[in-house]
Structures are given as C-alpha cells and as structure tokens.
Backbone as a ProteinNet text record, in pm:
[ID]
protein_1_A
[PRIMARY]
MIEEILPPGVRSAEAFDDLAPAPLFPEEAALMAGRRRRRRAQFATARACARRALAELGLAPGPLLPGAGGAPQWPDGVVGSITHCDGYRAAVAARATDVAALGIDAEPAGPLPRGVLGLIASTTERAALDRLAAERPGVCWDRLLFSAKEAVYKAWFPATERWLGFAEAEVRLTPTGTFTAALTPSSPPPRGATLRFAGRWLARGDLVVTSAVGCAVRGGRGCGCLWPGPVSVCGLSPGGAPGPGPAGRERNPHTAPPPRLTDPGPPSASAPPPAPPVLLHPAGTPPDSPHAPA
[TERTIARY]
22819.9	22941.3	23010.6	22934.5	22995.9	23048.4	22983.9	23026.7	23167.7	23216.9	23350.2	23460.9	23428.8	23532.9	23505.7	23432.3	23399.2	23469.5	23508	23569.3	23464.6	23508.1	23412.1	23331.3	23207.2	23121	23037.9	23067.1	22990.5	22883.4	22761.4	22649.8	22615.9	22566.1	22543.7	22421.8	22373.2	22268.2	22286.5	22249.4	22268.3	22157	22142.6	22043.9	22099.4	22061.5	22110.6	22000.4	21882.2	21771.9	21675.9	21566.7	21467.8	21334.6	21338.6	21215.5	21146.6	21222.5	21162.1	21087.2	20974.7	20902.2	20993.1	20987	21070.8	20990.9	20897.8	20813.9	20897.3	20858.8	20925.5	20841.1	20906	20835.8	20783.5	20676.2	20618.5	20719.9	20810.5	20910	21002.8	21035.8	21121.4	21047.4	20921.1	20840.9	20826.3	20814.9	20800.8	20926.3	21041.6	21166.3	21171.1	21106.9	21110.8	20995.6	20908.7	20795.1	20845	20793.5	20830.9	20956.5	21025.9	21145.4	21106.6	21199.4	21173.1	21157	21080.3	21050.7	21178.9	21275.3	21400.5	21472.6	21477.4	21544.1	21470	21337	21259.4	21284.7	21292.1	21316.5	21455.3	21556.3	21691.4	21692.5	21631.4	21628.8	21560.5	21446.2	21370.7	21448.3	21507.7	21583.6	21703.5	21773.6	21888.7	21846.1	21731.5	21683.2	21642.3	21585.8	21550.8	21677.1	21783.2	21910.4	21961.5	21952.1	21999.2	21921.1	21789.5	21710.1	21741.9	21772.6	21813.6	21945.3	22040	22168.1	22148.4	22064.3	22038.6	21966.4	21878.7	21808.6	21906.9	22013.6	22114.7	22190.2	22185	22242.9	22141.1	22019.9	21915.8	21837.5	21839.8	21771.9	21641.2	21540.3	21408.9	21412.5	21327.8	21325.8	21273.8	21324	21280.6	21325.2	21276.6	21316.7	21464.6	21528.9	21668.4	21670.4	21673.6	21664.3	21802.9	21820.6	21950.5	21977.5	22103	22144.9	22233.7	22335.8	22428.4	22493.3	22491	22555.5	22484.8	22366.3	22293.1	22324.2	22419.6	22453.2	22340.2	22309.5	22201.8	22232.8	22128.1	22141.1	22112.5	22216.7	22204.6	22162.7	22107.4	22070.6	22191.8	22165.8	22273.9	22357.5	22488.5	22577.8	22606.4	22562.7	22580.4	22652.6	22743.8	22802.7	22756.7	22742.9	22694.8	22720.7	22683	22703.5	22611.9	22573	22486.6	22552	22538	22585	22486.9	22481.8	22400.3	22455.8	22455.6	22490.6	22406.8	22421.6	22341.7	22361.7	22252.1	22257.5	22305.6	22317	22365.6	22324.9	22280.1	22253.3	22303.5	22359.7	22410.4	22411.7	22406.2	22416.9	22492.2	22565.9	22640.1	22617.7	22629.1	22612	22692.6	22738.9	22816.8	22800.1	22826.7	22829.2	22952.1	22933.7	23045.9	23153.3	23118.2	23218.3	23308.4	23265.8	23344.6	23422.7	23366	23428.3	23424.7	23539.6	23547.2	23470.8	23478.1	23411.8	23399.3	23297.1	23266.3	23210	23262.1	23211.2	23224.2	23129.4	23135.9	23103.2	23146.8	23114	23111.2	23024.8	23017.8	23018.1	23087.5	23100.6	23094.6	23051.6	23061.6	23208.2	23239	23378.6	23421.4	23432.7	23479.4	23570.2	23648.5	23739.7	23664.8	23730.8	23673.7	23661	23568.3	23560.1	23691.8	23717.9	23842.6	23858.9	23976.7	24006.9	23981.1	23908.7	23872.6	23989.5	24068	24176.9	24271	24303.1	24391.8	24334.5	24201.7	24137.1	24136.4	24140.7	24122.4	24250.4	24354.9	24473.8	24597.3	24682.7	24811.5	24909.1	25022	25126	25169.3	25183.5	25222.4	25117.6	24990.9	24884.7	24877.7	24895.8	24890	25005.5	25123.1	25236.2	25207.2	25145.4	25111.4	25008.6	24913	24814	24879.6	24979.7	25050.6	25117.6	25178.3	25243.3	25140.7	25028.8	24925.4	24864.5	24845.1	24788	24880.7	25011.6	25106.6	25102.1	25076.2	25073.5	24941.7	24830.4	24697.3	24618	24637.7	24576	24425.3	24364.2	24220.7	24137.4	24200.3	24128.9	24126.2	24011.8	24001.8	24054.1	24184.3	24247.5	24208.1	24184.9	24144.4	24008	23914	23781.3	23791.5	23879.2	23896.5	23950.8	24044.8	24096.5	23985.1	23906.7	23792.6	23700.1	23667.9	23576.9	23635.1	23764.3	23827.4	23818.2	23840.6	23831	23687.5	23592	23451.7	23420.4	23465.9	23439.5	23503.8	23625	23692.6	23613.4	23568	23490.9	23362.4	23295.4	23171.1	23194.8	23312.7	23347.2	23385.4	23451.3	23501.9	23391.6	23301.3	23210.3	23112.1	23048	22949.5	23008.6	23136.1	23197.8	23248.8	23272.3	23335.5	23250.6	23158.4	23078.7	23168.6	23279.4	23374.6	23390.1	23388.8	23420.6	23567.1	23599.3	23736.1	23771.2	23882.9	23927.3	23990.3	23979.3	24044.4	24193.5	24256.5	24399.8	24432.5	24329	24351.8	24341.5	24322.1	24320.3	24416.3	24526	24624.4	24599.7	24561.5	24523.3	24632.4	24664.9	24762.8	24692.6	24668.2	24604.6	24709.3	24668.3	24755.2	24687.1	24763.3	24701.8	24630.1	24641.2	24582.4	24450.8	24390.1	24256.4	24247.3	24353.7	24348.5	24393.1	24368.9	24422.8	24430.2	24512.8	24519.2	24502.4	24459.8	24442.1	24490	24564.7	24609.3	24550.6	24484.7	24418.3	24501.9	24503.7	24565.6	24466.2	24362.3	24260.8	24320.9	24271.8	24328.8	24294.3	24188.6	24156	24163.2	24193.7	24208.8	24083.1	24096.8	23979.1	23932.6	23811.5	23764.9	23855.6	23860.6	23943.6	23906	24007.2	23984.9	23943.2	23936.1	23894.9	23995	23944.1	24028.6	24090	24222.4	24292.8	24355.9	24343.8	24396	24283.3	24276	24172.3	24235.5	24170.3	24213.3	24091.8	24113	23999.3	24032.6	23929.1	23941.1	23861.2	23900.9	23830.7	23806.2	23706.6	23671.4	23623.2	23676.5	23631.5	23573.1	23445.2	23379.2	23271.5	23276.9	23179.1	23189.1	23076.3	23075.2	23072	23122	23121.7	23257.9	23289.1	23396.2	23333.3	23367.9	23315	23432.3	23416.8	23520.6	23456.8	23534.6	23493.1	23610.2	23581.9	23685	23640.7	23734	23706	23812.9	23774.7	23869.6	23963.3	24089.9	24190.7	24203.8	24175.2	24184.6	24195.1	24273.9	24286.3	24155.4	24099.7	23970.4	23988.8	23985.7	23988.5	24114.3	24228.6	24353.9	24372.3	24284.3	24294.3	24334.1	24398.2	24444.3	24344	24372.5	24290.3	24155.3	24054.9	23921.7	23910.3	24016.3	24010	24058.6	24072.7	24123.9	24027.2	24071.5	23996.4	24043.7	23973.6	24023.3	24167.4	24250.4	24391.8	24476.2	24605.8	24690.7	24725.2	24711.4	24755.6	24646	24622.5	24525.9	24578.4	24487.4	24527	24625.6	24600.8	24683.8	24808.9	24812.1	24929.1	24935.8	24824.2	24825	24822.8	24918.8	24931.9	24845.3	24818.6	24740.1	24800.7	24930.9	24994.8	24970.4	24907.7	24872.4	24974.8	25088.5	25191.4	25177.4	25214.4	25208.4	25295.1	25237.9	25312.8	25379.1	25406.3	25479.4	25395.1	25263.1	25176.1	25202.7	25133.3	25161.6	25142.2	25045.2	25021.6	25136.2	25213.3	25325.8	25433.5	25433.6	25534.7	25479.5	25348.1	25281.4	25315.1	25343.9	25364.2	25284.5	25209.2	25132.7	25222	25232.8	25323.8	25273.7	25148.9	25095.5	25140.7	25229.9	25282.3	25206.6	25136.9	25059.1	24917.6	24819.3	24683.1	24633.5	24555.5	24507.6	24396.7	24372.5	24256.8	24127.9	24022.9	23896.8	23806	23721.3	23626.1	23486.8	23393.7	23257.2	23182.5	23212.8	23148.4	23234.5	23301.2	23389.7	23317.4	23188.5	23117.4	23147.6	23061	23078.4	23185.9	23275.9	23371.4	23299.6	23353.3	23295.9	23373.5	23303.4	23369.7	23450.7	23418.3	23488.1	23590.1	23567.6	23659.4	23688.9	23809.3	23840	23821.3	23765.9	23746.9	23879.7	23876.8	24001.4	24080.3	24206.8	24297.3	24257.1	24310.4	24280.4	24317.5	24267.6	24196.8	24049.2	23988.9	23846.6	23792.2	23677.8	23617.5	23524	23521.1	23414.6	23283.4	23179.1	23046.9	23008.2	22934.3	22901	22826.9	22761.5	22694.8	22789	22915.2	23010.8	23044.8	22985.4	23015.6	23027.5	23113.1	23121.6	22997.9	22973.3	22848.4	22824.7	22928.5	22907.7	22880.5	22888.1	22873.6	22732.3	22717.2	22582.2	22506.7	22575	22506.9	22438.3	22315.6	22250.3	22275.7	22252.8	22269	22192.1	22255.8	22191.8	22074
7897.6	7927	7798.4	7708.5	7587.1	7498.1	7502.2	7413.6	7444.8	7564.5	7603.7	7530.4	7468.5	7403.6	7254.4	7195.8	7054	6974.7	6850	6765.6	6708.5	6650.9	6588.8	6479.6	6465.4	6362.2	6407	6524.7	6576.1	6670.9	6649.6	6735.9	6827.3	6945.9	7043.7	7130.1	7193.8	7295.2	7390.6	7515.9	7615.5	7718.1	7792	7899.6	8006.7	8130.4	8242.1	8302	8238.8	8279.4	8161.9	8182.6	8076.8	8111.6	8188	8237	8133	8045.2	7946.2	7841.1	7790.3	7684	7563.1	7506.5	7392.4	7297.3	7222.1	7132	7019.3	6980.3	6872.3	6745.5	6632	6506.7	6502.2	6427.1	6425.4	6391.6	6297.1	6259.6	6376.9	6456	6572.5	6682	6703.5	6805.5	6773.6	6645.3	6606.5	6643.4	6634.5	6670.9	6819.1	6900.8	7045.3	7098.8	7012.5	7057.9	7128.9	7247	7324.5	7408.4	7393.7	7474.8	7616.2	7708.8	7845.5	7848.7	7947.5	7957.8	7968.4	8045.5	8063.2	7931.1	7850.9	7721.4	7626.3	7628.2	7542.4	7580	7710.8	7755	7714.3	7729.2	7684.9	7536.1	7458.1	7313	7276.4	7338.1	7305.3	7341.9	7460.1	7501.6	7410.8	7376.1	7286.6	7150.4	7097.8	6970.1	6980	7092.5	7111.1	7110.6	7174.2	7172.3	7028.9	6952.9	6814.4	6732.6	6752	6675.9	6715.3	6841.4	6883.5	6817.8	6812.3	6747.5	6598.8	6532.6	6390.4	6366.5	6457.3	6443.1	6444.3	6521.8	6525	6393.4	6313.3	6178.7	6075.6	6121.9	6031.8	5963.7	6020.4	5959.2	6030.6	5952.1	6008.2	6078	6178.8	6249.4	6160.9	6183.8	6110.7	6185.7	6145.9	6214.9	6193.1	6297.3	6290.6	6316.1	6210	6219.5	6215.3	6280.7	6275.6	6138.7	6097.1	5971.2	5996.7	5914.6	5927.8	6064.6	6130.2	6260.3	6372.2	6346.8	6450.8	6462.3	6383.2	6390.1	6331	6388.7	6334.5	6191.1	6109.9	5973.8	5976.6	5957.8	5963.2	5827.3	5823.8	5693.7	5601.5	5472	5375	5405.4	5396.9	5420.1	5565.6	5654.1	5798.2	5858.6	5949.4	6032.4	6175.7	6251.6	6388	6471.4	6598.3	6691	6810.4	6868.7	6986.4	7092.5	7218.7	7328	7443.6	7521.3	7642.3	7740.8	7866.5	7976.2	8095.3	8207.1	8324.2	8359.8	8358.5	8398.8	8292.9	8166.9	8064.8	7926.1	7842.6	7701.5	7625.2	7507.8	7429.3	7282	7198.4	7054.1	6997	6889.3	6820.7	6671.2	6598.9	6454.5	6394.1	6270.7	6199.6	6050.6	5974.6	5830.1	5789.6	5696.4	5651.2	5582.8	5538.1	5479.5	5584.8	5710.5	5819.8	5897.7	5911.5	5990.9	5910.6	5899.5	5817.4	5877.6	6008.1	6078.6	6224.1	6293.2	6426.7	6514.4	6635	6729.9	6872.4	6957.6	7099.4	7182.5	7307.4	7399.5	7540.8	7623.9	7765.9	7845.4	7956.7	8040.3	8187.5	8274.7	8418.6	8459.2	8545.9	8585.9	8692.8	8652.9	8742.7	8668	8738.6	8671.7	8584.2	8481.5	8399	8480.4	8444	8510.5	8497.5	8595.9	8597.7	8469.2	8410.3	8291.6	8160.4	8162.9	8037.3	7979.8	8064.4	8013.1	7923.2	7961.6	7880	7743.8	7729	7602.2	7508.7	7565.2	7481.5	7460.6	7539.2	7537.1	7497.9	7419	7383.7	7500.5	7491	7593.2	7604.1	7491	7490	7559.4	7529.4	7590.5	7741	7786.2	7930.1	8002.5	7942.2	8004.1	8013.4	7909.7	7912	8021	8041.8	8147.3	8284.2	8306	8433.8	8456.9	8352.5	8365.4	8390.7	8320.6	8338.9	8478.4	8528.9	8662.9	8769.2	8747.4	8842.2	8837.5	8719.8	8703.1	8748.1	8715.9	8754.8	8812.5	8940.7	9000.7	9015.4	8997.7	9016.3	8896.1	8786.8	8663.5	8644.3	8604.6	8571.5	8429.6	8416.8	8285.6	8201.6	8265.1	8185.3	8121.8	8198.9	8144.9	8037.6	8057.8	7960.4	7828	7835.1	7712.8	7639.5	7714.5	7654.9	7584.7	7651.6	7594.9	7469.7	7471.1	7353.3	7234.1	7257.2	7147.1	7097.4	7188.9	7148.2	7058.5	7098.7	7020.6	6882.3	6876.4	6748.1	6659.7	6717.9	6638.5	6585.6	6668	6624.6	6511.6	6506.7	6394.6	6270.8	6291.1	6181.9	6110.1	6184.5	6125.3	6023.9	6049.8	5951.8	5813.3	5805.6	5676.5	5606.4	5682.1	5624.1	5631.2	5727.8	5756.3	5777.6	5845	5877.3	6028.5	6079.9	6219.5	6243	6367.1	6401.3	6534.6	6539.3	6663.8	6754.8	6884.8	6978.8	6949.5	6909.1	6881.1	6751.4	6672.1	6546.2	6561.8	6683.4	6712.5	6827.6	6799.3	6902	6945.7	7072.3	7124.4	7217.1	7200.8	7287.2	7361.5	7489.8	7574.7	7630.6	7654.6	7722.9	7851.9	7949.7	8075.7	8064.9	7950.2	7934.6	7859.3	7842.1	7786.1	7637.7	7574.3	7432.3	7410.3	7291.4	7252.9	7101	7052.2	6910.2	6893.5	6775.9	6746.3	6604.8	6589.3	6458.9	6435.8	6322.3	6292.3	6196	6221.7	6130	6105.7	6025.2	6001.5	5932.7	5968.4	5917.7	5771.6	5721.3	5579.1	5518.6	5389.8	5328.3	5346.7	5396.7	5415.6	5282.2	5278.1	5155.7	5116	4989.4	4939.5	5008.2	5057.5	5121.7	5267.1	5323.5	5464.2	5556	5659	5757.7	5850.5	5862.1	5949.6	6069.6	6076.7	6191.1	6252.6	6384	6456.6	6570.7	6605.5	6720.6	6806.9	6935.2	7023.1	7149.2	7224.8	7356.6	7456.5	7581.9	7686.9	7805.8	7884.3	8004	8109.5	8229.2	8343.3	8445.8	8475.6	8568.6	8645.2	8775.9	8858.1	8837.6	8806.6	8789.3	8642.6	8554.5	8411.6	8348.6	8244.9	8152.6	8014.1	7939.1	7803.8	7709	7587.7	7486.5	7353.7	7271.7	7134.7	7042.8	6922.9	6823.7	6688.1	6613.8	6477.7	6385.8	6261.1	6162.6	6121	6107.6	6070.5	5919.3	5860.6	5715.9	5685.7	5586.3	5544.7	5480.1	5524.6	5475.4	5407.3	5275.9	5202.8	5223.7	5244.5	5258.3	5389.4	5487	5613.2	5728.9	5699.6	5807.6	5840.8	5945.8	5979.3	6035.1	6006.2	6058.6	6207.9	6272.9	6417.8	6491.1	6419.5	6481.4	6587.2	6712.3	6820	6837.3	6916.6	6939.2	6988.7	6927	6961.5	6835.7	6848.8	6731.1	6658.7	6722.2	6661.9	6675.2	6569.1	6577.8	6671.9	6724.3	6817.6	6752.2	6624.3	6559.3	6496.5	6472.3	6412.4	6261.9	6194.6	6049.9	5988.6	5903.4	5846.2	5721.8	5676.4	5554.6	5434	5433.9	5323.8	5323.9	5430.9	5437.7	5508.8	5547.7	5616.8	5765.7	5844.6	5989.2	6034.4	6118.4	6172.3	6302.6	6388.4	6511.5	6620.3	6596.5	6700.1	6725.6	6822.1	6863.2	6754	6663	6560.7	6462.5	6447.1	6356.7	6401.9	6530.9	6584.1	6607.1	6582.7	6624.2	6533.7	6592.2	6518.5	6587.3	6511.3	6571	6585.5	6704.1	6724.4	6668.9	6623.4	6575	6431.3	6410.8	6277.1	6206.8	6277.9	6218.4	6273.4	6191.3	6241.2	6292.2	6399.6	6457.5	6375.4	6390.8	6324.9	6381.1	6300.5	6344.1	6402.9	6493	6556.6	6516.5	6512.7	6479.2	6598.5	6716.5	6837.4	6955.3	7021.9	7131	7255.2	7267.9	7390.5	7500.7	7598.8	7703.5	7803.6	7839.3	7945.1	8076.4	8153.8	8283	8394	8497.2	8609.2	8692	8683	8766.2	8689.6	8559.6	8479.8	8351	8335	8214.2	8089.8	7982.2	7858.3	7787.7	7672.5	7603.5	7571	7538	7512.3	7387.2	7368.9	7248.3	7124.7	7006	6978	7013.3	7031.9	7058.6	6963.3	6906.9	6815	6888.7	6843.5	6886.8	6829.9	6908	6863.6	6744.1	6647.9	6530.4	6561.6	6676.1	6712.6	6783.1	6798.3	6858.3	6999.2	7054.8	7190.6	7197.5	7284.5	7297.3	7366.1	7354.4	7404.7	7553	7633.9	7777.1	7814.7	7719	7750.2	7796.3	7886.7	7927.8	7816.5	7709.5	7601.6	7508	7475.2	7366	7238.6	7121.3	6997.5	7001.7	6953	6955.7	6858.3
-826.8	-750	-705.2	-641.1	-588.3	-698.9	-817.4	-925.7	-974.1	-944	-988.8	-913	-800.5	-719.7	-701.3	-796.2	-786.5	-895.7	-866.6	-969.1	-1063.2	-1174.1	-1266	-1197	-1241	-1185.4	-1068.3	-1012.1	-898.7	-950.6	-907.9	-946.3	-829	-860.2	-753.9	-783.9	-677.6	-688.9	-571.6	-592.2	-487.8	-492.2	-382.9	-374	-281.3	-308	-227.3	-139.9	-143.5	-56.4	-45.2	26.5	46.6	-18.8	-127.9	-188.3	-275.8	-339.6	-429	-347.8	-402.7	-332.2	-309	-190	-156.2	-67.5	-128.5	-48.3	12.4	133.2	204.3	199	207.4	225.9	369.7	393.2	528.6	637.6	608.9	709.2	742.3	640.3	661.6	736.7	697.4	765.1	913.3	946	1086.6	1166.1	1101.5	1169.3	1204.2	1122.2	1139.4	1223.5	1268.6	1349.5	1474.6	1497.3	1614.3	1596.8	1485.1	1462.9	1419	1432.1	1387.3	1235.2	1190.2	1047.9	964.9	1012.3	938.4	922.1	1028	1020.6	927.2	931.9	841.8	696.1	669.1	531.5	484.2	569.5	534.8	500.4	587.5	570	438.6	411.3	290.5	164.5	163.1	44.8	23	130.7	117.4	64.9	114.3	64.2	-82.3	-121.5	-262.4	-348.9	-299.9	-373.2	-386.4	-278.7	-282.6	-384	-389.1	-485	-628.2	-651.1	-785.7	-824.9	-731.4	-760.7	-788.7	-709.3	-730.6	-863.1	-901.7	-1029.2	-1145.5	-1132.5	-1238.8	-1248	-1141.6	-1145.8	-1192.8	-1225.7	-1273.7	-1163.7	-1042	-928.6	-897.9	-864	-832.4	-697.3	-678.6	-549.9	-438.2	-318.5	-200.9	-77.4	38.5	161.6	190.7	240.3	283.4	433.4	508.3	652.9	715.8	828.8	895.4	953.7	942.4	1001.4	1121.2	1136.8	1248.7	1247.2	1362.9	1372.9	1300.1	1244.3	1174.4	1027.5	976.5	834.7	751.3	635.1	551.5	507.5	499.8	447.4	297.9	219.9	74.7	20.9	-99.6	-157.5	-167.8	-171.7	-184.4	-308.7	-291.2	-404.3	-434.2	-344.4	-365.7	-245.7	-272.2	-166.7	-191.1	-83.4	-99.6	23.4	13.3	124.3	106.1	219.2	220.7	308.2	269.4	353.1	346.6	451.5	450.5	551.1	512.1	601.9	558.9	624.9	589.6	443	366.6	226.7	130.7	176.3	83.7	131.7	37.1	60.7	-62	-40.7	-152.9	-116	-219.5	-202.3	-320.7	-295.2	-400.6	-386.4	-496.9	-495.9	-609.3	-587.7	-689	-668.1	-772.2	-759.4	-678.2	-587.1	-504.8	-587.3	-706.3	-794.8	-857.5	-852.6	-910.4	-805.5	-685.5	-579.9	-450.9	-385.3	-264.7	-148.4	-130.6	-20.8	-62.6	-12.4	-63	47.7	60.3	158.9	108	144.7	110	233.3	231.1	339.1	284.4	341	308.4	437.8	437.5	556.1	515.7	607.5	581.2	573.1	481.8	458.1	557.3	681.7	786.2	880.3	960.7	1053.4	1153	1201.1	1307	1435.4	1522.2	1652.6	1728.6	1812.6	1888.4	1970.2	1963.5	2039.8	1969	1856.4	1789.7	1710.4	1646.1	1563.2	1642.3	1764.4	1845.2	1877.9	1866.9	1895.2	1775.9	1655.3	1536.2	1457.6	1483.5	1398.8	1477.8	1416.1	1475.3	1459.4	1525.6	1510.5	1365.9	1299.5	1158.3	1072.8	1098.8	1019.3	1042.3	1167.3	1194.6	1126.1	1124.9	1054.8	905.5	850.2	707.9	678.1	769.1	748.2	744.5	827.2	826.2	691	636.4	505.9	396.2	401.7	300.5	308.3	429.8	446.9	388.8	399.2	341.2	189.4	135.2	-10.1	-71	-3.1	-52.1	64.4	93.4	212.6	205.8	90.2	79.2	118.5	157.2	190.7	342.5	395.8	539.1	558.5	575	575.2	696.2	810.8	925.6	903.1	848.2	818.6	710.1	613.8	507.1	560.7	653.1	714.4	788.7	865.6	935.8	836.9	725.8	627.6	563.7	533.5	474	568.5	698.2	794.2	807	796.7	797.9	678.1	559.5	439.1	449.5	503.1	520.4	616.3	727.4	823.4	760.5	682.3	620	520.2	461.3	374.4	455.6	568.9	652.3	728.9	793.2	890.3	831.8	717.5	668.6	645.1	607	577.6	703	809.3	928.3	1054.1	1058.7	1178.8	1299.4	1277.1	1383	1392.7	1514.6	1534.6	1500.2	1475.9	1438.7	1503.1	1573.9	1633.8	1530.5	1552.7	1461.5	1450.5	1560.8	1558.1	1486	1454.4	1384	1233	1187.2	1043.6	1017.8	953.1	919.2	775.4	757.9	626.9	575.2	449.8	383.6	270.4	289.2	188.9	93	-29.3	-124.5	-167.3	-213.2	-256.4	-390.4	-456.5	-589.6	-588.1	-470.4	-465.2	-438.7	-390.1	-357.5	-213.9	-162.8	-32.8	-25	65.7	96.3	246.8	288	429.7	458	566.7	614	752	771.1	897.4	980.7	1111.9	1207.3	1320.2	1296	1399.4	1521	1638.1	1761.7	1787.9	1723.3	1734	1594.5	1584.6	1452.3	1368.6	1247.4	1162.2	1104.1	1053.4	988.8	872.6	844.6	736.6	605.1	534.5	405.9	414.4	534.9	548	480.5	416.6	349.4	453.4	452.3	545.6	475.8	346.9	272	190.5	194.2	122.2	43.6	-63.4	-141.6	-168.9	-186.2	-205.5	-281.2	-303.8	-366.2	-283.6	-295.5	-223.8	-315.1	-277.7	-353.7	-255.8	-266.7	-187.4	-283.3	-264.9	-357.5	-281.7	-292.8	-223.7	-73.9	-12.3	133.2	173.9	84.5	113.3	85.6	161	123.3	116.1	11.8	-4.6	-27.5	23.3	8.1	-28.7	-97.6	-126.7	-99.4	-51.7	-22.4	-72.5	-129	-173.5	-117.4	-93.5	-46.6	-156.9	-123.4	-221.5	-225.8	-340.7	-357.7	-505.4	-538.9	-678.1	-720.4	-830.6	-877.5	-1012.5	-1014.6	-1140.5	-1221.9	-1155.9	-1227.6	-1298.9	-1272.9	-1345.5	-1255.7	-1146.1	-1060.1	-953	-880	-764.4	-805.4	-722.2	-747.3	-728.7	-676.5	-659.3	-784	-897.5	-1019.6	-1071.1	-1067.7	-1129.4	-1273.8	-1354.8	-1489.7	-1487.3	-1563.8	-1565.7	-1566.4	-1585.9	-1602.7	-1474.1	-1355.8	-1231	-1127.3	-1051.8	-944.6	-836.8	-756	-650.7	-554.8	-520.4	-420.4	-479.3	-610	-671.3	-657.4	-618.9	-606.5	-746.5	-774.3	-907.9	-922.1	-1046.8	-1064.9	-995.4	-970.8	-902.4	-753.2	-702.3	-561.7	-476.9	-533.5	-457	-475.2	-375.6	-391.4	-507.6	-590.7	-703	-665	-765	-736.2	-674.6	-657.8	-603.5	-457.2	-397.9	-260.9	-158.1	-180.4	-78.5	-70.5	-179.2	-176.7	-80.7	-45.2	45.1	185.2	200.9	322.7	440.6	553.3	677	786.9	863.1	971.8	1094.2	1153.3	1264.8	1397	1403.6	1531.2	1553.5	1647	1672.7	1783.2	1867.2	1975.7	1969	1927.1	1917.1	2051.4	2051.7	2176.3	2238	2367.9	2428.8	2372.1	2374.6	2315.9	2423.9	2380.1	2469.4	2426.5	2518.8	2481.7	2426.6	2477	2427.8	2468.2	2371.1	2407.7	2453.1	2420	2455.8	2357.2	2343.4	2244.2	2283.9	2188.7	2219.3	2247.7	2337.6	2372.1	2303.9	2259.5	2193.6	2291.7	2420.7	2517.3	2600.5	2618.7	2698.8	2624.7	2569.9	2493.8	2579	2518	2591	2614.2	2681.5	2711.5	2586.4	2606.7	2494.9	2419.3	2295.6	2218.9	2298.5	2263.9	2141.3	2146.8	2029.1	2017.2	1912.9	1941.8	1847.5	1755	1630.4	1543.1	1594.3	1583.1	1621.4	1534.8	1586.9	1506.8	1379.3	1371.3	1246.7	1152.2	1189.2	1099.2	1134	1239.5	1279.3	1430	1482.9	1628.4	1682.6	1811.4	1867.8	1845.3	1826.9	1809.7	1665.7	1574	1432.8	1403.2	1303.9	1264.6	1195.8	1155.1	1086	1184.3	1158	1229.5	1150.9	1211	1134.4	1005.4	898.5	768.6	761.4
[MASK]
++++++++++++++++++++++++++++++++++++++++++++++++++++++++++++++++++++++++++++++++++++++++++++++++++++++++++++++++++++++++++++++++++++++++++++++++++++++++++++++++++++++++++++++++++++++++++++++++++++++++++++++++++++++++++++++++++++++++++++++++++++++++++++++++++++++++++++++++++++++++++++++++++++++

C-alpha cells in the first residue's frame, strides 16, 4: 500500500498485524521494558519493517534507537520514517543522496475528533477542505490534512531538530492524490533546511496514508520529489526555480508566526482546547494521537 505513494529510490515495508516474528536487538528491547504488550508488539513490527526497507538498500540489520524527539536514528547517509496506527505499521528508507527528507504517516480513515480541525488548519486550509469534500465526498479530508502535516513534520524534524507548529505548515491537497507544503517556521531554520515539501496520499479501506519528501534540486536533475511521470509534484525545475507545478504558485498566508507553546495538552472530545497555535509533538504526533513515538 505505502509503496504506491513513494518516489523512486525509496524502499518500504509494511504489515497489517503483529503476528510475524519480530525480534528486537537488546538495546531496543530495553527501551520497551515495562511497556504494555500491545505497544511492544507495535514497536517490534515497525522495527522489523524498517530493517526490511534498509535491507533493500543493501544495509545490514542493526538497532534503530530513538534520537532527539523520539525520531528513529537511521544509519549515516540514510533518511527514513516509521508510522503505526491500529491495523497498520510501515517504514520507509532512502539514500540521502536521492531524497532530501522523507516522512510517512498512517491514520484511521475517520473524521478528526470534534474541535481538532480548528487547531491544525488555517482558514485557507479549511476552505479548501470544504471544496474538496464537495468534489470527493468519500474522503475524510480533515484526517487527510492532519496526516499530511504529520508526514511533513516527520520529514522536517530529523534534519532540523526543531518543533513545528501546525500553523507553520500550510498544506495544499489535491483531489488527485498529491499535496504540497510550505513551511514558515517562527525561528530561523538551520542553514540549508528544506522549507518546501511535496507528497502523495492514498485513502483505501479504513486507512489513509501519506508520504512527504523535501523539495530540493538533486544533481541537476530536478527535485527529489519526482514521482514517475513528466513533472515533479512540486514543479521545482533543475535550475532551482519553481516550475509550472502547484508549488510554483504557492504562497503561505501566515505573515506573523504564532507564539510557541511548551505543551498544548490533549484535545478533548467534549470541550475543545484553547485556540491555535498548536505544536506538533516532538515525536511527530500531538499528545492525543494514537501513535506513540516510533
């Protein structure tokens, strides 16, 4: 499933349950000591998926320990991402020479809890969701937007070790399975940090999955987000200027970055939490998300 929305050069593995044997390295097992059985099984299966993806890159298996913010520490020269939700686990990996940054996310295909959309989406994004819902009513567009922002954050954080507010990522979804994202971080990002991302999404059965890659010219051959086809998702040309694709027209409406919060607290299903801004959790998910740190 996940391989359908990945660009060339990205390797992947996925599982829809935790039934297959998934032995952990001692360092990984120590991290899971005392955790609930369900969480240990999720972690083990996700790590097994990651090792399968790395094996396709010709890399030997080894422990994948969490680093800053809980994100997995990938081998040198590799970018990757892990996701897990009820009934699904997946991991992706690529050579950093092929992909500038990489993130994936999977979510249950149901509406967001009441009050959450207003925390994660700008006025522009909410208006776009209304238009998309009219065009394709069978898609949970609010959940899809959430997932796209999660995937973007998972691509952003390992390279920068900076938190990112939902309002600092403006995502533009299309009904044909792609999206772009423009970031406006409230503090200056590290030199060379990717501020534009492109992605693909897929809604199938009871899942929505998204992938995001950093947009950057790679070796004079155009953007690293180039999927099969004549034009990259973002439209970045080999010359480094935005081409005719959607990102070339994209403008982020946020002119004043919001103040940052240390911990927004979990949204409540009965009483919406305070108004935006809301930070993504350092592990790539907000505190109320069903995902634990990968």
